[in-house]
C-alpha positions as CSV (number, residue, x, y, z in Angstrom):
1,M,-13.5,-1.0,3.9
2,H,-10.7,-1.4,6.3
3,S,-9.4,-5.0,7.3
4,T,-10.2,-6.4,10.8
5,S,-6.6,-5.7,11.8
6,E,-6.8,-1.8,10.9
7,V,-10.0,-1.8,12.9
8,G,-8.1,-3.4,15.8
9,H,-5.3,-0.7,15.6
10,S,-7.7,2.1,15.8
11,R,-9.7,0.5,18.6
12,N,-6.5,0.2,20.6
13,V,-5.8,3.9,20.2
14,A,-9.2,4.8,21.3
15,N,-9.4,2.6,24.2
16,L,-6.1,4.1,25.4
17,Q,-7.9,7.4,25.5
18,K,-10.8,5.7,27.5
19,L,-8.2,4.2,29.9
20,T,-6.6,7.5,30.4
21,E,-9.7,9.4,31.1
22,Q,-10.6,6.5,33.6
23,V,-7.4,6.7,35.6
24,T,-7.5,10.4,35.7
25,V,-10.4,10.2,38.1
26,Y,-8.6,7.8,40.3
27,T,-7.5,9.7,43.4
28,L,-4.8,7.3,44.3
29,Y,-3.4,7.2,40.8
30,N,0.2,8.7,40.9
31,P,2.6,6.2,39.2
32,P,6.2,6.1,39.8
33,V,6.9,5.2,36.3
34,P,7.1,8.2,33.9
35,N,5.3,6.5,30.9
36,L,2.2,5.8,33.1
37,I,1.7,9.4,34.1
38,V,-1.5,10.8,32.7
39,A,0.2,13.6,30.7
40,N,2.4,11.0,29.0
41,L,-0.6,8.9,28.3
42,Q,-2.2,11.8,26.6
43,S,0.8,12.5,24.7
44,L,1.1,8.8,23.6
45,Y,-2.6,8.8,22.5
46,S,-1.8,12.0,20.3
47,T,1.3,10.4,18.7
48,A,-0.6,7.2,18.0
49,T,-3.5,9.0,16.6
50,S,-1.1,10.9,14.2
51,K,0.5,7.6,13.2
52,L,-2.7,6.1,12.3
53,S,-3.7,9.2,10.1
54,E,-0.2,9.1,8.5
55,V,-0.7,5.4,7.6
56,E,-4.0,6.2,6.1
57,D,-2.5,9.0,3.9
58,K,0.1,6.8,2.5
59,R,-2.4,3.9,2.0
60,N,-4.7,6.3,0.0
61,A,-1.6,7.7,-2.0
62,K,-0.7,4.0,-3.0
63,K,-4.3,3.4,-4.0
64,N,-4.5,6.4,-6.1
65,A,-1.2,5.5,-7.7
66,I,-2.5,1.9,-8.5
67,A,-5.7,3.6,-10.0
68,M,-3.5,6.1,-12.2
69,R,-1.4,3.0,-13.4
70,K,-4.7,1.2,-14.4
71,T,-5.9,4.3,-16.3
72,A,-2.5,4.6,-18.0
73,F,-2.5,0.9,-19.2
74,E,-6.2,0.9,-20.4
75,N,-5.2,1.8,-23.9
76,L,-2.0,-0.3,-24.3
77,K,-3.7,-3.5,-25.7
78,P,-5.8,-1.6,-28.4
79,I,-2.8,0.2,-29.5
80,C,-0.8,-2.9,-29.8
81,T,-3.6,-4.4,-31.6
82,G,-3.5,-1.4,-34.2
83,I,0.2,-1.4,-34.6
84,I,0.0,-5.2,-35.7
85,N,-2.8,-4.6,-37.9
86,R,-0.7,-1.9,-39.6
87,L,2.4,-4.1,-39.7
88,E,0.5,-6.9,-41.4
89,I,-0.1,-4.8,-44.6
90,L,3.4,-3.5,-44.9
91,G,5.0,-6.7,-46.5
92,L,7.5,-7.4,-43.8
93,L,9.9,-10.1,-43.6
94,P,8.2,-13.2,-41.8
95,D,10.7,-13.0,-39.0
96,T,10.2,-9.3,-38.2
97,L,6.3,-9.8,-38.3
98,D,6.5,-12.8,-36.1
99,Q,8.7,-11.0,-33.6
100,A,6.1,-8.1,-33.4
101,K,3.3,-10.6,-33.0
102,S,5.2,-12.4,-30.3
103,L,5.6,-9.3,-28.5
104,N,2.0,-8.3,-29.0
105,H,0.9,-11.8,-27.8
106,A,3.0,-11.3,-24.5
107,I,1.3,-8.0,-23.8
108,Q,-2.1,-9.1,-24.5
109,G,-2.0,-12.1,-22.5
110,G,0.3,-10.7,-19.6
111,N,-2.5,-9.8,-17.1
112,K,-4.9,-12.6,-17.0
113,K,-5.0,-12.6,-13.1
114,K,-5.4,-8.7,-13.0
115,T,-8.3,-8.7,-10.8
116,A,-7.2,-11.0,-7.9
117,S,-3.6,-9.8,-8.1
118,K,-4.5,-6.2,-8.1
119,N,-6.7,-6.7,-4.9
120,S,-3.7,-8.4,-3.4
121,E,-1.5,-5.4,-4.1
122,E,-3.8,-2.9,-2.9
123,D,-4.6,-4.7,0.6
124,Q,-0.8,-5.5,1.2
125,S,0.2,-4.3,4.7
126,S,3.3,-6.3,5.2
127,I,6.6,-5.0,4.0
128,S,7.9,-8.7,3.5
129,S,5.4,-9.5,1.1
130,P,6.7,-10.6,-2.4
131,I,6.4,-8.7,-5.4
132,S,2.8,-9.2,-6.7
133,T,1.8,-11.0,-9.9
134,S,0.0,-7.8,-10.9
135,R,3.4,-5.6,-10.7
136,Q,5.2,-8.2,-12.6
137,S,2.5,-8.1,-15.2
138,F,2.5,-4.6,-15.7
139,N,6.4,-4.3,-15.6
140,Q,6.6,-7.0,-18.2
141,Q,3.8,-5.2,-20.5
142,A,5.7,-1.9,-20.4
143,E,9.1,-3.7,-21.1
144,N,7.6,-5.6,-24.1
145,F,5.9,-2.5,-25.4
146,G,9.4,-0.9,-25.3
147,I,10.9,-3.6,-27.3
148,L,8.1,-3.4,-29.7
149,L,8.7,0.2,-30.2
150,Q,12.4,-0.5,-30.8
151,L,11.4,-3.0,-33.4
152,L,9.1,-0.4,-35.1
153,E,12.1,2.1,-35.4
154,T,13.7,-0.5,-37.7
155,I,11.0,-0.6,-40.2
156,P,11.3,2.3,-42.5
157,N,7.8,2.1,-44.0
158,Y,6.2,2.3,-40.6
159,S,4.7,5.6,-41.0
160,P,1.1,5.4,-39.9
161,E,-1.4,8.5,-40.3
162,E,-3.3,7.7,-37.0
163,D,-1.9,9.8,-34.1
164,E,-2.3,6.8,-31.6
165,V,0.0,4.5,-33.4
166,K,2.7,7.1,-34.4
167,L,6.2,6.5,-33.0
168,V,6.4,10.0,-31.9
169,N,3.5,9.5,-29.6
170,L,4.1,6.0,-28.6
171,K,7.5,6.7,-27.1
172,P,6.3,9.2,-24.4
173,Y,3.2,6.9,-23.7
174,Q,5.6,4.0,-22.9
175,E,7.6,6.3,-20.7
176,S,4.4,7.2,-18.9
177,L,3.8,3.3,-18.4
178,V,7.0,3.0,-16.7
179,N,6.5,6.0,-14.7
180,T,3.3,4.8,-13.2
181,T,4.9,1.8,-11.8
182,Q,7.7,3.8,-10.3
183,V,5.3,5.9,-8.7
184,I,3.7,2.9,-7.1
185,D,7.1,1.7,-5.9
186,Q,7.6,5.1,-4.2
187,T,4.2,5.3,-2.6
188,E,4.6,1.7,-1.3
189,A,7.9,2.4,0.2
190,E,6.5,5.5,2.1
191,F,3.4,3.5,3.1
192,N,5.7,0.6,4.5
193,I,7.8,3.0,6.5
194,K,4.6,4.5,8.1
195,L,3.5,0.9,9.0
196,I,6.8,0.4,10.7
197,E,6.7,3.8,12.7
198,R,2.9,3.1,13.6
199,D,3.6,-0.4,15.0
200,Q,6.7,0.9,17.0
201,V,4.5,3.3,18.7
202,L,1.6,0.9,19.3
203,Y,3.4,-2.5,19.9
204,A,7.1,-1.9,20.7
205,E,8.3,-3.9,23.9
206,E,7.7,-2.0,27.0
207,T,7.4,1.4,25.3
208,G,4.6,0.8,23.0
209,L,0.8,1.5,23.6
210,Y,-0.1,-2.0,24.2
211,S,2.6,-2.7,26.8
212,I,1.9,0.5,28.6
213,A,-1.8,0.0,28.7
214,Q,-1.1,-3.4,30.4
215,N,1.1,-1.8,33.0
216,V,-1.5,1.0,33.8
217,K,-3.9,-1.9,34.4
218,K,-1.4,-3.6,36.8
219,Y,-0.7,-0.5,38.7
220,V,-4.4,0.1,39.1
221,K,-4.6,-3.5,40.4
222,S,-1.7,-3.0,42.9
223,L,-3.4,0.2,44.2
224,Y,-7.0,-1.0,44.6
225,G,-6.9,-4.7,44.5
226,A,-7.9,-7.3,42.0
227,T,-11.6,-7.5,43.1
228,S,-11.9,-3.7,43.4
229,P,-14.5,-1.9,41.1
230,E,-11.6,0.5,40.0
231,Y,-9.5,-2.3,38.6
232,T,-12.7,-4.2,37.2
233,T,-13.4,-1.1,35.1
234,V,-10.1,-0.6,33.7
235,S,-9.4,-4.5,33.2
236,S,-12.6,-4.4,31.0
237,I,-11.0,-1.9,28.5
238,T,-9.5,-4.4,26.0
239,F,-6.3,-4.0,24.1
240,T,-5.0,-6.6,21.3
241,N,-1.4,-6.9,20.2
242,K,-1.8,-6.7,16.5
243,K,1.8,-6.6,15.6
């Protein structure tokens, strides 16, 4: 479900089309300002519609990347538990086993606020928001898992039969964990630039959809008067500055 703000952007664009159709039938409507001309209003509507679509495409790409990361990390904690179970029967030096357990503990407990922080990341629409707790947690888990694998490489008798805990399989798995977060960074960057482009089209001073719509209303008011039915009709078409 889209936020109230996102619905507001769409409503502004839809109302521009409504406003344009209305002034098209006003016989006196012949503005001296180029960006108020009907053809330019129609072009602005087309551009704004495209920008809304681009934002949604990038929003969905980011959500898909988040879902892919969630899937990639689902097996991490069970795998780490299996690694520790294996290490406990190898007769390792206490310091080595303690280090492995400490890394496992960090991985197992690194995502306690997963649900709340995940939602925060998915719903983020401001490029100035800080890095989420969720992202930090996933990054830390992947980093700690990498350190754990480095530790396993120093243990000569770590040679499990189970495929899921063999080093030859764990290394590419760890790389995939890192890659999923990198994809999120990429999709979020692309999403953020589309937000900037959309806001420029809709809310830039003087040239944005919001300002232009207000000027259309002012021009109609100057043509027909403040109490005229023509102005009353266009003035009832609402626009909100959501920037």
